[in-house]
TORDREN-78091 format. One line per field, with one value per residue (C-alpha): residue number from 1; residue in three letters; x, y, z. Coordinates in steps of 0.001 Angstrom, whole numbers, plus 500000, padded with zeros to 6 digits. Each point is the difference from the previous one (the first is absolute). Example, Ala and Ser with C-alpha at 12.3 -4.5 7.8 and 13.67 -1.06 7.14 Angstrom:
! TORDREN-78091
rofi	(1  2) .
pafi	(ALA  SER) .
xx	(512300  501370) .
yy	(495500  503440) .
zz	(507800  499340) .
! end
This chain:
! TORDREN-78091
rofi	(1  2  3  4  5  6  7  8  9  10  11  12  13  14  15  16  17  18  19  20  21  22  23  24  25  26  27  28  29  30  31  32  33  34  35  36  37  38  39  40  41  42  43  44  45  46  47  48  49  50  51  52  53  54  55  56  57  58  59  60  61  62  63  64  65  66  67  68  69  70  71  72  73  74  75  76  77  78  79  80  81  82  83  84  85  86  87  88  89  90  91  92  93  94  95  96  97  98  99  100  101  102  103  104  105  106  107  108  109  110  111  112  113  114  115  116  117  118  119  120  121  122  123  124  125  126  127  128  129  130  131  132  133  134  135  136  137  138  139  140  141  142  143  144  145  146  147  148  149  150  151  152  153  154  155  156  157  158  159  160  161  162  163  164  165  166  167  168  169  170  171  172  173  174  175  176  177  178  179  180  181  182  183  184  185  186  187  188  189  190  191  192  193  194  195  196  197  198  199  200  201  202  203  204  205  206  207  208  209  210  211  212  213  214  215  216  217  218  219  220  221  222  223  224  225  226  227  228  229  230  231  232  233  234  235  236  237  238  239  240  241  242  243  244  245  246  247  248  249  250  251  252  253  254  255  256  257  258  259  260  261  262  263  264  265  266  267  268  269  270  271  272  273  274  275  276  277  278  279  280  281  282  283  284  285  286  287  288  289  290  291  292  293  294  295  296  297  298  299  300  301  302  303  304  305  306  307  308  309  310  311  312  313  314  315  316  317  318  319  320  321  322  323  324  325  326  327  328  329  330  331  332  333  334  335  336  337  338  339  340  341  342  343  344  345  346  347  348  349  350  351  352  353  354  355  356  357  358  359  360  361  362  363  364  365  366  367  368  369  370  371  372  373  374  375  376  377  378  379  380  381  382  383  384  385  386  387  388  389  390  391  392  393  394  395  396  397  398  399  400  401  402  403  404  405  406  407  408  409  410  411  412  413  414  415  416  417  418  419  420  421  422  423  424  425  426  427  428  429  430  431  432  433  434  435  436  437  438  439  440  441  442  443  444  445  446  447  448  449  450  451  452  453  454  455  456  457  458  459  460  461  462  463  464  465  466  467  468  469  470  471  472  473  474  475  476  477  478  479  480  481  482  483  484  485  486  487  488  489  490  491  492  493  494  495  496  497  498  499) .
pafi	(MET  ASN  THR  ILE  ARG  VAL  LEU  GLN  LEU  GLY  ASN  GLU  ASP  TRP  SER  LYS  GLN  TYR  THR  LEU  SER  GLU  GLN  ILE  ALA  TRP  THR  PHE  PHE  ASP  ALA  CYS  ASP  VAL  SER  GLU  GLU  ASN  PRO  PHE  GLU  LEU  VAL  MET  ILE  ASP  ARG  ILE  PRO  ARG  HIS  ASN  GLU  LEU  GLU  VAL  LEU  LYS  LYS  VAL  THR  ILE  CYS  HIS  ARG  LEU  TYR  VAL  THR  ASP  GLU  VAL  LYS  ARG  LYS  GLY  ASN  PHE  ALA  GLU  TYR  PHE  GLU  GLN  LYS  CYS  GLY  GLN  VAL  LEU  GLU  LYS  ARG  LYS  LEU  GLU  SER  PHE  LEU  ASN  SER  GLU  LEU  ARG  ASN  TYR  PHE  PRO  GLU  SER  TYR  GLY  GLU  LYS  TYR  ASN  HIS  ARG  ASN  LEU  SER  LEU  SER  GLN  ASP  PHE  LYS  GLY  SER  VAL  LYS  TRP  ASP  GLY  TYR  TYR  SER  LEU  THR  MET  GLN  GLY  HIS  PHE  GLY  ASP  ASP  PHE  SER  GLN  ILE  VAL  PHE  TRP  ARG  ASN  PRO  ILE  PRO  LEU  PHE  HIS  GLY  GLN  ALA  ILE  ASP  PHE  TRP  LEU  GLU  TYR  GLU  LYS  SER  GLY  GLU  VAL  GLU  ILE  GLN  LEU  GLU  ILE  THR  GLN  PHE  VAL  GLN  GLY  SER  ILE  SER  THR  ILE  GLN  ASN  HIS  TRP  LEU  PHE  MET  GLU  LYS  GLU  MET  GLU  ASN  ILE  VAL  THR  ILE  ASP  ASN  PRO  LEU  PRO  GLU  GLY  PRO  ILE  PHE  VAL  SER  VAL  LEU  ALA  LYS  GLY  GLU  GLY  MET  LEU  ARG  ILE  ILE  ALA  LEU  HIS  ASP  ARG  TYR  SER  ARG  ARG  GLY  TYR  GLY  HIS  PHE  LEU  PRO  GLY  GLY  GLU  ARG  TYR  VAL  THR  SER  ASP  ARG  GLU  GLU  ILE  PHE  CYS  TYR  PHE  GLU  PRO  GLY  ASN  LEU  LYS  PRO  PRO  PHE  ASN  VAL  TYR  PHE  ALA  GLY  TYR  LYS  THR  GLN  GLN  GLY  PHE  GLU  GLY  VAL  TYR  MET  MET  ARG  HIS  LEU  GLY  CYS  PRO  PHE  LEU  LEU  ILE  SER  GLU  PRO  ARG  LEU  GLU  GLY  GLY  CYS  PHE  TYR  LEU  GLY  SER  GLU  GLU  TYR  GLU  GLY  MET  ILE  TYR  LYS  ILE  ILE  ARG  LYS  TYR  MET  GLU  ARG  LEU  GLY  PHE  ASP  SER  HIS  GLN  MET  ILE  PHE  SER  GLY  LEU  SER  MET  GLY  THR  PHE  GLY  ALA  PHE  TYR  TYR  GLY  CYS  ASP  PHE  ALA  PRO  HIS  ALA  ILE  LEU  VAL  GLY  LYS  PRO  LEU  THR  SER  ILE  GLY  ASN  ILE  ALA  SER  ASN  GLU  LYS  TYR  LEU  ARG  PRO  GLY  GLY  PHE  PRO  THR  SER  ILE  ASP  VAL  LEU  ASN  TYR  LEU  CYS  GLY  SER  LEU  ASP  GLU  GLU  ALA  VAL  GLU  LYS  ALA  ASN  LYS  ARG  TYR  TRP  ASP  LYS  PHE  ASP  LYS  ALA  ASP  TRP  GLY  ASN  THR  LYS  PHE  VAL  VAL  ALA  TYR  MET  ILE  GLU  ASP  ASP  TYR  ASP  ALA  THR  ALA  TYR  LYS  ASP  LEU  VAL  SER  HIS  LEU  ARG  SER  SER  GLY  ALA  GLN  LEU  TYR  GLY  LYS  GLY  LEU  HIS  GLY  ARG  HIS  ASN  ASP  ASP  THR  TYR  GLY  VAL  VAL  GLN  TRP  PHE  LYS  ASP  GLN  TYR  LYS  GLU  ILE  LEU  TYR  GLU  ASP  PHE  ARG  ARG  LYS  LYS) .
xx	(495912  500294  502453  503527  501384  503862  502263  503435  502901  502880  501777  498074  496328  499734  496458  501385  502630  497814  496551  497867  496636  496781  499549  502986  499532  503498  501171  503521  501558  503539  499366  497683  496837  497926  498079  497324  500191  498064  502414  501065  499811  503699  502817  503102  503121  502877  501989  500775  497000  500580  498903  496660  499304  500804  497402  497257  501161  499596  496354  499118  501933  498301  502251  501188  499161  503334  502592  503365  502247  503369  501787  498738  502068  498022  501339  498844  496320  499505  501300  497736  496996  500918  500035  496796  498131  501661  501333  501399  502831  499140  502801  499937  500605  496725  497948  498172  499028  498790  497797  498520  499355  500137  498315  496617  500501  499742  496248  498395  497344  500361  497465  499882  497299  499200  497552  496684  499846  496220  500654  502227  498374  501001  499984  496927  502218  501891  498716  502182  499256  499585  500116  499247  501754  498103  501248  503510  500539  498722  501535  499681  501120  499965  500897  500438  500536  503012  500151  499796  496317  498258  499251  498988  499311  498893  496741  500891  502196  502073  501040  503387  500842  502222  503654  499209  501683  498465  501759  498313  500744  498206  499971  499550  501085  500208  501148  500422  500587  497842  501378  498347  500181  498622  498126  499024  498011  499146  496984  499324  498056  496260  500454  499535  501738  502686  503493  502677  502513  500866  502502  500794  502330  501730  500510  503691  499067  497468  502744  500155  497398  498901  499349  497857  500705  497421  501173  496510  496814  498095  498089  498855  502077  498654  502180  499926  502072  500812  500918  500997  501044  498891  499986  498955  499673  499100  499250  500297  500112  500786  501334  500298  501900  501009  503512  502966  502084  502572  500011  498183  496800  497007  502296  503458  502284  497298  501404  498454  501079  498568  500242  500573  496170  499454  498688  500968  500939  500549  501936  500846  502708  500884  503024  498347  502560  501936  499294  497999  497430  499639  496220  498791  496404  497899  497144  496451  497691  499961  498372  501793  503586  502731  501590  497952  500986  502762  498981  499275  503356  501878  498490  501620  503450  501524  501368  497152  499214  496640  499060  497106  498781  497482  499000  496372  497421  501803  502748  500673  501064  503724  499958  501273  502761  503282  501501  497373  500199  503840  499945  498087  502383  502999  498581  499535  503399  501667  498721  500585  503576  500439  498929  502280  497097  499106  496592  499554  500033  497081  496263  497716  496562  496965  496113  497596  501702  503167  499880  500512  503272  501203  499339  501136  503353  500423  500509  503256  501300  498399  500037  499777  496251  497199  497276  496801  496413  497179  502096  499523  501774  498000  499517  497946  497466  499803  499033  497517  498236  499034  497295  497937  501450  500933  498255  501394  502089  503443  499816  503679  500681  498626  502457  502756  499191  499685  503315  501853  498460  498386  496746  497175  499164  500546  503396  501108  498600  502074  503112  499824  499637  502883  502273  499944  499725  502775  502392  498822  500386  503598  501130  501652  497959  501817  501150  497056  497113  496624  497703  496629  496727  497288  496301  497929  497330  502494  498332  503243  502038  497902  502480  503267  500726  499017  502120  502897  499740  499856  502896  502353  501925  503562  501225  500512  497530  497664  496498  497869  496516  497292  496468  497680  496378  498937  500677  503286  499375  497677  502458  503073  500488  500111  502465  502304  500036  500860  502673  501638  499905  501552  502809  500876  499844  502470  502410  499833  500186  502344  502156  499996  498469  498195  496221) .
yy	(518716  498195  500907  498650  498852  500429  498813  501539  498668  502382  502535  503024  500282  500747  501232  502995  500782  499574  501017  496939  499540  499967  496454  498808  498775  500077  498000  500492  497812  499630  498208  497144  501792  498332  497132  499570  497201  501635  500130  503325  500967  500871  499545  502202  499326  502382  498220  496406  498682  498603  496450  500783  502576  497482  497557  502781  500983  496472  499974  503432  499803  498823  498485  502432  502913  500474  502647  500226  503042  499308  501167  497045  496812  496787  496938  497022  499906  503380  498786  496923  502275  502230  497043  498397  503254  500758  503214  502769  502476  503736  502491  502606  502744  499046  499894  503278  499221  496551  501361  502725  497943  496236  499322  500473  496876  497794  500401  496950  498967  498650  499828  499085  499055  499345  502486  498254  498699  500552  503814  499995  502130  500332  503223  500269  501540  496759  498310  496829  496496  499368  496763  499589  496988  499255  502153  499489  502554  502260  499693  502720  499720  502884  503590  502064  503385  502056  501836  498755  499886  498111  496409  498420  501283  498617  501395  499568  502844  499250  502361  501566  501502  502911  498888  496560  498177  497332  497510  499031  497016  499351  496524  500229  498597  501689  499423  501967  503697  500746  502300  500710  502393  499722  503108  500617  503088  501113  502167  502278  498174  500368  501191  498199  502618  501952  498336  500354  497468  498349  497270  498645  496986  498867  496367  500224  500943  497165  497505  500369  500816  503655  501943  503077  502180  502405  503074  501523  499406  496753  499419  497116  498846  498836  497782  499438  498665  501989  498434  500753  497994  496815  496493  497993  501166  497699  501485  497288  501752  503225  499659  502682  499680  502164  500982  499924  501881  497217  498612  496803  498825  499746  499576  501337  497302  498711  498974  500126  497903  500430  497946  501163  499801  502491  497359  500438  497928  501383  498517  500977  498422  500036  497965  499479  498319  498621  496423  497285  499594  502471  500473  500987  501201  500684  502439  499052  501704  503768  502971  502392  499585  499561  497307  497350  498320  502375  500088  496313  498985  502648  498610  496589  501564  498134  501302  500461  501053  501375  499755  501858  500632  502590  498700  499563  500963  498686  497656  497349  497095  500889  498386  501748  500075  498207  503301  500701  496634  500023  503375  498575  497027  502248  502206  497024  498555  503336  500290  496308  500438  503293  498120  497050  497561  496860  498939  497717  503166  501578  500092  501096  501186  501867  500280  499560  501420  499964  496276  499693  502001  497954  496659  501121  501581  497383  497625  501804  499838  496938  501887  498448  500784  501511  501406  501192  500912  499597  498442  500807  497903  499394  503498  498606  498445  503274  501849  497378  499909  503718  498928  497600  499432  503682  502404  503490  498939  500346  501384  500816  496278  500243  502723  497973  497062  502176  501688  496792  498003  502436  498153  498894  496527  496580  499695  503149  498773  496800  501912  502276  497079  498080  503053  499530  496224  499224  502117  498527  496387  500613  501294  498009  500362  497288  502458  502356  500199  501241  501652  500861  501409  499580  500823  496815  501709  502281  501600  501235  496831  497194  497192  501812  497948  496735  500828  500827  496538  498146  501913  499829  496814  500849  497569  501774  502833  500804  501431  501400  501102  501877  500288  502841  499956  502835  501598  501651  503275  498697  499601  502087  500634  496355  499270  502930  498999  496392  501258  502071  497192  497554  502498  500232  496208  499496  502571  498349  496383  500159  503060  500080  503405  501125  499759) .
zz	(508874  503317  502822  499595  503368  500191  502836  500333  502143  500441  502104  498591  499135  496243  500313  502036  497277  496910  499005  499253  498213  502141  498637  502040  503536  501380  503085  501390  502652  501203  503225  498787  501090  497261  501569  497400  497434  497147  497158  498511  496363  500100  502536  499716  501980  500618  502664  501054  502034  503480  500563  501589  497364  497159  501450  499805  496538  498690  501073  498494  496740  496772  497315  497251  502348  501840  499337  501690  499447  498331  503304  502013  499871  499611  501772  502131  500892  498442  496675  500131  500820  497064  497615  501276  499526  496555  501344  497769  500615  499975  499316  502821  497454  498275  503224  499569  496395  501033  502839  497751  496844  500719  503333  498254  497966  503198  500390  501718  497467  496528  497143  496399  497525  496379  498359  499494  496435  500054  500260  496843  497242  496394  498009  497816  497300  499422  496856  499931  501288  503665  501976  503713  501512  503203  502906  498737  497097  497289  496521  497306  496426  497500  499569  503217  498319  498948  503281  503589  501239  502719  499047  503389  503497  503362  501331  503682  501291  503136  502821  500165  503414  500840  500186  498534  497129  497817  497726  496728  497799  496706  498507  496279  496636  496592  496493  496849  500205  503047  502639  503388  502944  503511  501228  503637  501103  503483  500694  502929  502595  499324  496447  496702  497827  502013  499484  502626  498775  496646  499045  496597  499611  496795  498953  500962  503523  500213  499603  503731  502675  499755  503162  500662  503111  501419  501899  499650  501928  499556  496871  497696  496996  496676  497707  496206  497254  496853  496730  496421  496902  498349  501420  502966  503630  502826  503513  502559  503452  501820  503495  502669  503267  502900  499246  502406  497450  499568  503604  499124  498254  502365  503020  500628  498601  497620  496594  496532  496996  496474  496788  496499  499645  502784  502431  503646  503037  503481  502928  503542  502042  503762  501278  503417  502382  496949  501103  498188  498734  497122  499496  496527  499988  496846  500270  499140  497640  500805  498297  502364  499095  502552  502092  501944  503197  501148  503664  500123  498522  501994  503234  499279  500335  496993  496783  497518  496564  498835  496333  498430  496463  498669  496560  498765  502660  503039  498791  497344  502198  499494  496500  496985  497378  500465  500907  502653  501679  499826  501735  503006  500149  499938  502796  502324  499224  500645  503477  500715  499044  501831  503205  499254  500291  497870  498846  503054  502174  498167  500425  497144  500933  498842  500255  497003  496891  502028  500282  496312  500145  503019  498149  496640  500976  502731  497132  499158  503598  501795  503372  503408  500175  497949  502228  498351  500698  497494  497284  496342  497329  496871  498463  497103  502414  502033  496912  498695  503384  499508  497535  502121  503495  500820  497661  500496  502913  498518  496417  500040  499608  496441  499259  501471  497719  496902  500846  500415  497131  497675  500124  502396  498347  501555  498446  501753  503223  499779  498768  503033  502427  498439  500275  503751  500420  497408  501973  503356  498818  498837  503437  502654  503180  501956  502764  500009  502507  498662  502561  498538  501276  497349  499689  499660  497791  498102  496949  498484  499736  501476  499517  500812  503205  498383  496950  502287  501712  496666  498469  503047  499050  501291  502602  503338  499368  502875  499822  502818  499124  501881  498415  500970  498872  497692  496568  499134  501859  502786  502890  499315  503689  500880  497101  500972  503713  499178  497501  502753  502485  497546  499129  503702  500325  497198  501402  503323  498996  496967  500719  503858  500164  503051  499909) .
! end
C-alpha cells in the first residue's frame, strides 16, 4: 500500500510518543514551518491554530480528512474551517488506538471493480437449466444438491496485499429453497495449491458488504459461490473494492446506498466554502469503480456532490426501479437542504453517460444551469445504433435496453426513449440555462442536441451549444476543456465568483 502522509499540529510530537507503522510519513509542525501546498492524507490538530497556521492548514487539508482532539475548542475561523473540511472530533483517550489501527485506512488511492462476467464459470456437476443474459447475469434453475458445493466461480484471481482489506458485494436473486455461501480462498504467492487464508460468508452476513483482511504476505485470491437446495439462483455481479474499514467508500467520506434489490448508488459530498452554487456532478461510464471529477469540482471551490453507480458493465444511466431513482432524488435533496440552498442555486452537470443523469434528475429540480458534454438522451437509439452505426463500440447499451425494457425490439427502443422525453417535456425549464458541447458526428446518440432543441419549449429557457467534429469518443479532451471553461464562466457571470 502507498505511503500515508500525516500532518500534526500540537504542542507535542505524537510520533515521538507512539510507535507508528512504516507506512506513515509523519510531519509535525508547531511554528507553521509547512510551506508546501500538497495536501496531506490526514491532518490532526491538538491545539488552536494561529492565524498564519490556519491559512496553511486550509491549503493542505482535504475534506473528510481532518481530526481535532476533544480538548481543543472550536470557534471563529477555526470552527468555519472545521465545518468546511467536514472535520471529526477524536477523543484524546483513544488517540493511541487510532494511531495504531485507524491511520492505515486513509491511504491515498481508491479502487473498485466488477468481476468480469466473461470469466464466470458454472460447475459441470449442475444438471438444471441455465440462461446467460448478455453480460448482465447468469440464471440457474434446478436442484443444487443437499449439501453446499461450488456452483459458480470466477476464473480471474486478484491480488491481496499484506495489510490490505477488500470489500465484496454480491448482486444476486434467488427463489425457492436455495441457500448460498460466498467462499474466498487466498493462495501463497506463486502457488496454485498452497492455501494461506480462507473466508466463508453465510447469507446473513451478505446482507451487508463482507470484508476480508490480510495480515499475511501478498497472495492471489479466488472467489466462488456455493449453493444447495431447489429453486432459482441468479448471479448478477460480484464487486471488489479497496476497503477503508468503515471510513468511507472509495474515498474517506464516500457514502453508499443500496436498494432492496441489492443495487447500489454512491455519493461524495464536500461543502466547499458553503456559498452557492451547489454543483451536482454525475459520473460517466466507468468500468473502474469510484468517483469521477473530484479534483475538477474541488478546484472550483463550491459545494459539490458527486454521484456514481456501478451496475451492469460500467453503469446503467442512473435509471432503475422507483426505489432506486427515488434514492438518488433524496440524496440530492438532502444535501441541498443541508446547505440551505434552493434549486436556482444549483448546477447539474456530467459527461457522456453522466449527461443523462444530469438531464433526468434535473427535471425534478429545474436547476439554474445544466452543463453537459457529449449528451446522451435517447437510450433506445443508443442501443439500436450498436447494430449498424457502431458495431461492437458500446455493447453495454444493449444490456441497458434489455434491463430497462426486457426486450430489444423496436417497441422497447421507443419505450426507452419515451421514458426520458416524457419526463423532460413535463418539466418547467423557464429558469434553467442549458450549456451543451456535442459531437457533430456522434455515433451513440446522433440527434441528442437537435432533440434537445426541439423539446425545449419552456418560455425563458436558455440554450448554448458548442459542436465539435467527430464521433462520441473522438475529442474527449476538447469537450472536457470546454466543459471546465463554461463552468468557470457560469460561476463568474451568474454567481460573482472569481475567475
